[in-house]
MMTF fields as JSON, N, C-alpha, C and O atoms, coordinates in Angstrom:
{
  "mmtfVersion": "1.0.0",
  "mmtfProducer": "UNKNOWN",
  "numBonds": 355,
  "numAtoms": 356,
  "numGroups": 89,
  "numChains": 1,
  "numModels": 1,
  "chainsPerModel": [1],
  "groupsPerChain": [89],
  "chainIdList": ["A"],
  "bondAtomList": [4, 2, 8, 6, 12, 10, 16, 14, 20, 18, 24, 22, 28, 26, 32, 30, 36, 34, 40, 38, 44, 42, 48, 46, 52, 50, 56, 54, 60, 58, 64, 62, 68, 66, 72, 70, 76, 74, 80, 78, 84, 82, 88, 86, 92, 90, 96, 94, 100, 98, 104, 102, 108, 106, 112, 110, 116, 114, 120, 118, 124, 122, 128, 126, 132, 130, 136, 134, 140, 138, 144, 142, 148, 146, 152, 150, 156, 154, 160, 158, 164, 162, 168, 166, 172, 170, 176, 174, 180, 178, 184, 182, 188, 186, 192, 190, 196, 194, 200, 198, 204, 202, 208, 206, 212, 210, 216, 214, 220, 218, 224, 222, 228, 226, 232, 230, 236, 234, 240, 238, 244, 242, 248, 246, 252, 250, 256, 254, 260, 258, 264, 262, 268, 266, 272, 270, 276, 274, 280, 278, 284, 282, 288, 286, 292, 290, 296, 294, 300, 298, 304, 302, 308, 306, 312, 310, 316, 314, 320, 318, 324, 322, 328, 326, 332, 330, 336, 334, 340, 338, 344, 342, 348, 346, 352, 350],
  "bondOrderList": [1, 1, 1, 1, 1, 1, 1, 1, 1, 1, 1, 1, 1, 1, 1, 1, 1, 1, 1, 1, 1, 1, 1, 1, 1, 1, 1, 1, 1, 1, 1, 1, 1, 1, 1, 1, 1, 1, 1, 1, 1, 1, 1, 1, 1, 1, 1, 1, 1, 1, 1, 1, 1, 1, 1, 1, 1, 1, 1, 1, 1, 1, 1, 1, 1, 1, 1, 1, 1, 1, 1, 1, 1, 1, 1, 1, 1, 1, 1, 1, 1, 1, 1, 1, 1, 1, 1, 1],
  "groupList": [{"groupName": "MET", "atomNameList": ["N", "CA", "C", "O"], "elementList": ["N", "C", "C", "O"], "formalChargeList": [0, 0, 0, 0], "bondAtomList": [1, 0, 2, 1, 3, 2], "bondOrderList": [1, 1, 2], "singleLetterCode": "M", "chemCompType": "L-PEPTIDE LINKING"}, {"groupName": "SER", "atomNameList": ["N", "CA", "C", "O"], "elementList": ["N", "C", "C", "O"], "formalChargeList": [0, 0, 0, 0], "bondAtomList": [1, 0, 2, 1, 3, 2], "bondOrderList": [1, 1, 2], "singleLetterCode": "S", "chemCompType": "L-PEPTIDE LINKING"}, {"groupName": "VAL", "atomNameList": ["N", "CA", "C", "O"], "elementList": ["N", "C", "C", "O"], "formalChargeList": [0, 0, 0, 0], "bondAtomList": [1, 0, 2, 1, 3, 2], "bondOrderList": [1, 1, 2], "singleLetterCode": "V", "chemCompType": "L-PEPTIDE LINKING"}, {"groupName": "LEU", "atomNameList": ["N", "CA", "C", "O"], "elementList": ["N", "C", "C", "O"], "formalChargeList": [0, 0, 0, 0], "bondAtomList": [1, 0, 2, 1, 3, 2], "bondOrderList": [1, 1, 2], "singleLetterCode": "L", "chemCompType": "L-PEPTIDE LINKING"}, {"groupName": "GLU", "atomNameList": ["N", "CA", "C", "O"], "elementList": ["N", "C", "C", "O"], "formalChargeList": [0, 0, 0, 0], "bondAtomList": [1, 0, 2, 1, 3, 2], "bondOrderList": [1, 1, 2], "singleLetterCode": "E", "chemCompType": "L-PEPTIDE LINKING"}, {"groupName": "THR", "atomNameList": ["N", "CA", "C", "O"], "elementList": ["N", "C", "C", "O"], "formalChargeList": [0, 0, 0, 0], "bondAtomList": [1, 0, 2, 1, 3, 2], "bondOrderList": [1, 1, 2], "singleLetterCode": "T", "chemCompType": "L-PEPTIDE LINKING"}, {"groupName": "PRO", "atomNameList": ["N", "CA", "C", "O"], "elementList": ["N", "C", "C", "O"], "formalChargeList": [0, 0, 0, 0], "bondAtomList": [1, 0, 2, 1, 3, 2], "bondOrderList": [1, 1, 2], "singleLetterCode": "P", "chemCompType": "L-PEPTIDE LINKING"}, {"groupName": "GLY", "atomNameList": ["N", "CA", "C", "O"], "elementList": ["N", "C", "C", "O"], "formalChargeList": [0, 0, 0, 0], "bondAtomList": [1, 0, 2, 1, 3, 2], "bondOrderList": [1, 1, 2], "singleLetterCode": "G", "chemCompType": "PEPTIDE LINKING"}, {"groupName": "ALA", "atomNameList": ["N", "CA", "C", "O"], "elementList": ["N", "C", "C", "O"], "formalChargeList": [0, 0, 0, 0], "bondAtomList": [1, 0, 2, 1, 3, 2], "bondOrderList": [1, 1, 2], "singleLetterCode": "A", "chemCompType": "L-PEPTIDE LINKING"}, {"groupName": "ILE", "atomNameList": ["N", "CA", "C", "O"], "elementList": ["N", "C", "C", "O"], "formalChargeList": [0, 0, 0, 0], "bondAtomList": [1, 0, 2, 1, 3, 2], "bondOrderList": [1, 1, 2], "singleLetterCode": "I", "chemCompType": "L-PEPTIDE LINKING"}, {"groupName": "GLN", "atomNameList": ["N", "CA", "C", "O"], "elementList": ["N", "C", "C", "O"], "formalChargeList": [0, 0, 0, 0], "bondAtomList": [1, 0, 2, 1, 3, 2], "bondOrderList": [1, 1, 2], "singleLetterCode": "Q", "chemCompType": "L-PEPTIDE LINKING"}, {"groupName": "LYS", "atomNameList": ["N", "CA", "C", "O"], "elementList": ["N", "C", "C", "O"], "formalChargeList": [0, 0, 0, 0], "bondAtomList": [1, 0, 2, 1, 3, 2], "bondOrderList": [1, 1, 2], "singleLetterCode": "K", "chemCompType": "L-PEPTIDE LINKING"}, {"groupName": "PHE", "atomNameList": ["N", "CA", "C", "O"], "elementList": ["N", "C", "C", "O"], "formalChargeList": [0, 0, 0, 0], "bondAtomList": [1, 0, 2, 1, 3, 2], "bondOrderList": [1, 1, 2], "singleLetterCode": "F", "chemCompType": "L-PEPTIDE LINKING"}, {"groupName": "ASP", "atomNameList": ["N", "CA", "C", "O"], "elementList": ["N", "C", "C", "O"], "formalChargeList": [0, 0, 0, 0], "bondAtomList": [1, 0, 2, 1, 3, 2], "bondOrderList": [1, 1, 2], "singleLetterCode": "D", "chemCompType": "L-PEPTIDE LINKING"}, {"groupName": "ARG", "atomNameList": ["N", "CA", "C", "O"], "elementList": ["N", "C", "C", "O"], "formalChargeList": [0, 0, 0, 0], "bondAtomList": [1, 0, 2, 1, 3, 2], "bondOrderList": [1, 1, 2], "singleLetterCode": "R", "chemCompType": "L-PEPTIDE LINKING"}, {"groupName": "CYS", "atomNameList": ["N", "CA", "C", "O"], "elementList": ["N", "C", "C", "O"], "formalChargeList": [0, 0, 0, 0], "bondAtomList": [1, 0, 2, 1, 3, 2], "bondOrderList": [1, 1, 2], "singleLetterCode": "C", "chemCompType": "L-PEPTIDE LINKING"}, {"groupName": "ASN", "atomNameList": ["N", "CA", "C", "O"], "elementList": ["N", "C", "C", "O"], "formalChargeList": [0, 0, 0, 0], "bondAtomList": [1, 0, 2, 1, 3, 2], "bondOrderList": [1, 1, 2], "singleLetterCode": "N", "chemCompType": "L-PEPTIDE LINKING"}, {"groupName": "HIS", "atomNameList": ["N", "CA", "C", "O"], "elementList": ["N", "C", "C", "O"], "formalChargeList": [0, 0, 0, 0], "bondAtomList": [1, 0, 2, 1, 3, 2], "bondOrderList": [1, 1, 2], "singleLetterCode": "H", "chemCompType": "L-PEPTIDE LINKING"}],
  "groupTypeList": [0, 1, 2, 3, 4, 2, 5, 0, 5, 2, 6, 7, 8, 9, 8, 2, 9, 8, 10, 3, 8, 11, 8, 12, 7, 8, 4, 8, 3, 9, 7, 8, 7, 5, 2, 3, 13, 6, 4, 5, 8, 13, 14, 15, 9, 10, 8, 7, 8, 10, 12, 9, 2, 1, 6, 8, 3, 16, 4, 4, 1, 9, 8, 12, 15, 14, 8, 14, 1, 7, 17, 3, 1, 14, 14, 6, 13, 6, 13, 14, 1, 15, 8, 14, 3, 4, 15, 14, 1],
  "groupIdList": [1, 2, 3, 4, 5, 6, 7, 8, 9, 10, 11, 12, 13, 14, 15, 16, 17, 18, 19, 20, 21, 22, 23, 24, 25, 26, 27, 28, 29, 30, 31, 32, 33, 34, 35, 36, 37, 38, 39, 40, 41, 42, 43, 44, 45, 46, 47, 48, 49, 50, 51, 52, 53, 54, 55, 56, 57, 58, 59, 60, 61, 62, 63, 64, 65, 66, 67, 68, 69, 70, 71, 72, 73, 74, 75, 76, 77, 78, 79, 80, 81, 82, 83, 84, 85, 86, 87, 88, 89],
  "secStructList": [7, 3, 3, 3, 3, 3, 3, 6, 6, 1, 6, 6, 2, 2, 2, 2, 2, 2, 2, 2, 2, 2, 2, 2, 6, 6, 6, 3, 3, 3, 3, 3, 3, 1, 7, 7, 1, 2, 2, 2, 2, 2, 2, 2, 2, 2, 2, 6, 7, 1, 3, 3, 3, 3, 1, 1, 7, 7, 2, 2, 2, 2, 2, 2, 2, 2, 2, 6, 6, 7, 7, 3, 3, 3, 7, 7, 7, 4, 4, 4, 2, 2, 2, 2, 2, 2, 2, 2, 7],
  "xCoordList": [95.81, 96.393, 95.671, 94.443, 96.423, 95.863, 95.489, 96.089, 94.5, 94.077, 94.274, 93.788, 94.99, 95.26, 94.721, 95.022, 93.93, 93.419, 93.888, 93.669, 94.53, 94.979, 94.081, 94.047, 93.356, 92.479, 93.265, 94.29, 92.766, 93.435, 93.324, 93.904, 92.596, 92.532, 93.737, 93.955, 94.519, 95.734, 96.819, 97.083, 97.447, 98.53, 99.624, 100.101, 100.007, 101.039, 100.597, 101.416, 99.317, 98.735, 99.45, 99.672, 99.805, 100.436, 101.82, 102.215, 102.544, 103.837, 103.659, 104.476, 102.597, 102.314, 102.021, 102.497, 101.24, 100.951, 102.247, 102.441, 103.129, 104.406, 105.235, 105.834, 105.269, 106.019, 105.422, 106.155, 104.098, 103.438, 103.651, 103.89, 103.565, 103.761, 105.169, 105.364, 106.144, 107.529, 107.737, 108.424, 107.146, 107.364, 106.514, 106.972, 105.278, 104.352, 103.692, 102.735, 104.181, 103.54, 103.191, 102.127, 104.05, 103.799, 102.915, 102.361, 102.783, 102.058, 100.696, 99.911, 100.396, 99.152, 98.594, 99.332, 97.299, 96.611, 96.476, 95.8, 97.11, 97.191, 96.377, 96.518, 95.518, 94.665, 94.558, 95.072, 93.866, 93.671, 92.182, 91.373, 91.829, 90.436, 90.205, 91.144, 88.951, 88.524, 89.178, 89.588, 89.267, 89.841, 88.708, 87.697, 88.894, 87.808, 87.979, 87.041, 89.166, 89.382, 90.434, 91.19, 90.485, 91.431, 92.896, 93.758, 93.188, 94.572, 95.088, 96.214, 94.258, 94.646, 94.736, 95.645, 93.799, 93.846, 95.16, 95.786, 95.582, 96.829, 98.015, 98.874, 98.07, 99.184, 99.202, 100.27, 98.026, 97.942, 98.412, 99.163, 97.975, 98.382, 99.884, 100.55, 100.419, 101.86, 102.625, 103.745, 102.019, 102.665, 102.574, 103.283, 101.696, 101.596, 100.225, 100.068, 99.223, 97.873, 97.361, 97.525, 96.742, 96.201, 94.689, 94.09, 94.082, 92.665, 92.398, 93.14, 91.305, 90.901, 89.465, 88.615, 89.198, 87.848, 87.442, 88.206, 86.228, 85.723, 84.393, 83.563, 84.179, 82.897, 81.806, 80.647, 82.166, 81.205, 81.407, 82.459, 80.395, 80.469, 81.169, 80.68, 82.312, 83.036, 83.361, 84.245, 82.65, 82.789, 84.205, 84.672, 84.894, 86.262, 87.194, 88.087, 86.985, 87.799, 87.53, 88.455, 86.28, 85.931, 86.605, 87.21, 86.505, 87.12, 88.633, 89.233, 89.248, 90.686, 91.08, 91.986, 90.403, 90.746, 90.512, 91.298, 89.452, 89.205, 90.312, 90.76, 90.751, 91.815, 93.146, 93.953, 93.378, 94.623, 94.531, 95.456, 93.426, 93.164, 93.124, 93.361, 92.826, 92.657, 91.223, 90.401, 90.938, 89.599, 89.097, 89.807, 87.867, 87.247, 86.032, 85.152, 85.978, 84.838, 84.2, 84.833, 82.967, 82.31, 81.17, 80.65, 80.797, 79.661, 78.403, 78.253, 77.494, 76.234, 75.453, 75.349, 74.927, 74.126, 72.919, 73.06, 71.737, 70.564, 70.297, 69.813, 70.607, 70.349, 71.268, 70.947, 72.398, 73.371, 73.49, 74.315, 72.701, 72.852, 72.736, 73.548, 71.754, 71.563, 72.746, 73.21, 73.233, 74.377, 75.59, 76.349, 75.794, 76.944, 76.858, 77.855, 75.675, 75.498, 75.768, 76.327, 75.384, 75.646, 77.136, 77.576, 77.926, 79.374, 80.048, 81.12, 79.433, 80.03, 79.893, 80.675, 78.935, 78.711, 79.519, 79.433],
  "yCoordList": [106.587, 105.909, 104.586, 104.522, 103.556, 102.235, 102.131, 102.786, 101.308, 101.025, 99.536, 98.705, 99.21, 97.822, 97.563, 98.305, 96.517, 96.123, 94.707, 93.794, 94.532, 93.212, 92.807, 93.48, 91.71, 91.275, 90.483, 89.87, 90.515, 89.809, 88.297, 87.561, 87.82, 86.38, 85.904, 84.7, 86.834, 86.493, 86.102, 86.868, 84.948, 84.585, 85.666, 86.085, 86.103, 87.128, 88.488, 89.261, 88.788, 90.001, 91.278, 92.167, 91.385, 92.619, 92.787, 93.903, 91.708, 91.775, 92.138, 92.865, 91.637, 91.968, 93.467, 94.121, 94.005, 95.444, 96.237, 97.21, 95.831, 96.529, 96.489, 97.493, 95.336, 95.21, 96.085, 96.739, 96.097, 96.927, 98.411, 99.194, 98.789, 100.195, 100.649, 101.767, 99.79, 100.126, 100.214, 101.111, 99.287, 99.226, 100.221, 100.766, 100.458, 101.251, 102.394, 102.988, 102.71, 103.704, 105.019, 105.577, 105.525, 106.807, 106.655, 107.637, 105.444, 105.21, 104.56, 104.489, 104.084, 103.357, 103.684, 104.025, 103.573, 103.693, 102.278, 101.442, 102.01, 100.656, 100.563, 101.389, 99.543, 99.403, 97.981, 97.046, 97.844, 96.545, 96.243, 97.112, 95.002, 94.586, 93.47, 92.827, 93.254, 92.242, 92.481, 91.541, 93.743, 94.122, 94.106, 94.789, 93.318, 93.089, 93.773, 93.805, 94.324, 94.93, 96.029, 96.093, 96.902, 98.014, 97.578, 98.273, 96.453, 95.985, 95.649, 95.993, 94.978, 94.648, 95.914, 96.054, 96.833, 98.113, 98.827, 99.363, 98.841, 99.502, 98.856, 99.555, 97.537, 96.843, 97.131, 97.288, 97.201, 97.491, 98.911, 99.128, 99.868, 101.262, 101.404, 102.107, 100.741, 100.787, 100.177, 100.591, 99.2, 98.557, 99.408, 99.158, 100.417, 101.296, 101.392, 102.061, 100.742, 100.826, 102.26, 102.921, 102.721, 104.073, 104.089, 105.149, 102.92, 102.811, 101.434, 100.478, 101.369, 100.143, 99.846, 100.737, 98.58, 98.152, 97.045, 96.117, 97.163, 96.158, 95.614, 96.377, 94.313, 93.747, 93.918, 93.588, 94.429, 94.552, 95.88, 96.512, 96.271, 97.492, 97.18, 96.375, 97.813, 97.659, 99.059, 99.718, 99.514, 100.891, 101.211, 102.337, 100.233, 100.469, 100.702, 101.546, 99.957, 100.148, 101.513, 102.19, 101.909, 103.22, 104.317, 105.228, 104.235, 105.248, 105.273, 106.346, 104.102, 104.044, 104.709, 105.543, 104.346, 104.897, 106.395, 107.125, 106.855, 108.3, 109.013, 110.084, 108.431, 109.046, 109.05, 109.962, 108.06, 107.957, 108.633, 108.538, 109.31, 109.941, 108.914, 109.239, 107.69, 106.656, 106.669, 107.46, 105.814, 105.728, 104.311, 103.34, 104.215, 102.905, 102.857, 103.712, 101.885, 101.693, 100.358, 99.474, 100.224, 98.932, 98.867, 99.891, 97.673, 97.51, 97.985, 97.786, 98.612, 99.04, 97.855, 96.812, 98.02, 96.996, 97.701, 98.408, 97.531, 98.27, 98.112, 99.043, 96.95, 96.729, 97.544, 97.783, 97.969, 98.7, 100.173, 100.885, 100.639, 102.002, 103.033, 103.955, 102.891, 103.862, 103.859, 104.923, 102.689, 102.608, 103.249, 103.933, 103.044, 103.63, 105.15, 105.83, 105.683, 107.138, 107.713, 108.803, 107.003, 107.481, 107.534, 108.4, 106.626, 106.616, 107.818, 108.235, 108.378, 109.508, 110.801, 111.728, 110.884, 112.151, 112.273, 113.286],
  "zCoordList": [84.183, 85.323, 85.538, 85.476, 85.786, 86.072, 87.537, 88.39, 87.822, 89.187, 89.421, 88.655, 90.487, 90.841, 92.237, 93.172, 92.376, 93.687, 93.98, 93.184, 95.116, 95.551, 96.712, 97.742, 96.544, 97.623, 98.664, 98.365, 99.867, 100.958, 100.807, 101.604, 99.809, 99.536, 98.735, 98.603, 98.199, 97.46, 98.47, 99.397, 98.321, 99.241, 99.25, 98.196, 100.439, 100.567, 100.058, 99.559, 100.178, 99.591, 100.032, 99.21, 101.282, 101.761, 101.137, 100.801, 100.983, 100.301, 98.834, 98.269, 98.217, 96.819, 96.694, 95.766, 97.63, 97.623, 97.73, 97.0, 98.629, 98.796, 97.511, 97.127, 96.851, 95.603, 94.503, 93.761, 94.398, 93.392, 93.667, 92.747, 94.93, 95.292, 94.94, 94.463, 95.171, 94.85, 93.341, 92.853, 92.616, 91.171, 90.378, 89.373, 90.829, 90.025, 90.783, 90.287, 91.963, 92.818, 92.155, 92.425, 91.303, 90.642, 89.411, 88.917, 88.92, 87.672, 87.871, 86.925, 89.075, 89.308, 90.684, 91.609, 90.798, 92.072, 92.611, 92.01, 93.732, 94.262, 95.539, 96.442, 95.607, 96.776, 97.254, 96.64, 98.38, 99.016, 99.081, 99.409, 98.764, 98.803, 99.8, 100.269, 100.111, 101.077, 102.438, 103.119, 102.815, 104.112, 105.136, 104.973, 106.189, 107.14, 108.488, 109.284, 108.759, 110.076, 109.989, 109.019, 111.012, 110.969, 111.014, 110.476, 111.638, 111.695, 110.297, 109.938, 109.525, 108.15, 107.305, 106.487, 107.501, 106.776, 107.065, 106.151, 108.32, 108.702, 108.005, 107.469, 108.005, 107.348, 105.852, 105.26, 105.241, 103.801, 103.497, 102.546, 104.296, 104.094, 104.296, 103.536, 105.312, 105.537, 104.358, 104.059, 103.697, 102.548, 101.285, 100.31, 101.304, 100.149, 99.518, 98.496, 100.097, 99.546, 99.653, 100.679, 98.58, 98.533, 98.721, 98.902, 98.677, 98.999, 99.591, 99.366, 100.359, 101.034, 100.625, 100.622, 100.279, 99.935, 100.898, 101.163, 101.415, 102.341, 101.837, 101.342, 101.955, 101.536, 102.586, 102.336, 103.753, 104.845, 105.578, 105.481, 106.295, 107.088, 108.401, 109.193, 108.633, 109.887, 110.364, 109.816, 111.383, 111.836, 112.306, 112.135, 112.896, 113.345, 112.152, 112.217, 111.071, 109.863, 109.246, 108.798, 109.223, 108.681, 109.492, 108.926, 110.81, 111.674, 111.475, 111.409, 111.379, 111.18, 109.87, 109.844, 108.778, 107.468, 107.412, 106.807, 108.029, 108.056, 108.825, 108.417, 109.928, 110.734, 109.987, 110.168, 109.164, 108.397, 107.036, 106.229, 106.78, 105.483, 104.365, 103.202, 104.719, 103.708, 103.214, 103.677, 102.299, 101.748, 101.925, 101.663, 102.373, 102.517, 101.612, 101.706, 100.756, 99.87, 100.192, 100.772, 99.819, 99.948, 98.958, 98.515, 98.625, 97.723, 98.419, 99.625, 97.683, 98.283, 98.837, 98.193, 99.99, 100.642, 101.238, 102.236, 100.658, 101.125, 102.615, 103.26, 103.165, 104.586, 105.481, 106.645, 104.957, 105.759, 105.376, 105.949, 104.439, 103.94, 105.053, 105.13, 105.899, 106.976, 107.936, 108.348, 108.293, 109.202, 108.577, 109.264, 107.277, 106.602, 106.606, 106.849, 106.337, 106.329, 107.711, 107.825, 108.755, 110.107, 110.405, 111.161, 109.828, 110.048, 109.401, 109.84, 108.363, 107.673, 108.449, 108.238, 109.328, 110.029, 111.285, 111.979]
}
């Protein structure tokens, strides 16, 4: 299975996610990257994103994705590791 990530820096990224989900939804895992807030995460999930990637720790985005059964990933950041672990509990 292929994995496709569309970052929010791509012009019309949410529309691109919707097009990819429609065309390849059963054949690929489609996600959204550079998601900075829960509102954007919601729009991406509604468009068909199956995972969300954030470059920063945003507790509201984490709570939103957990409530929606979505997945939020982020690059490891030693300065934020403890805060991230606290969000998981």
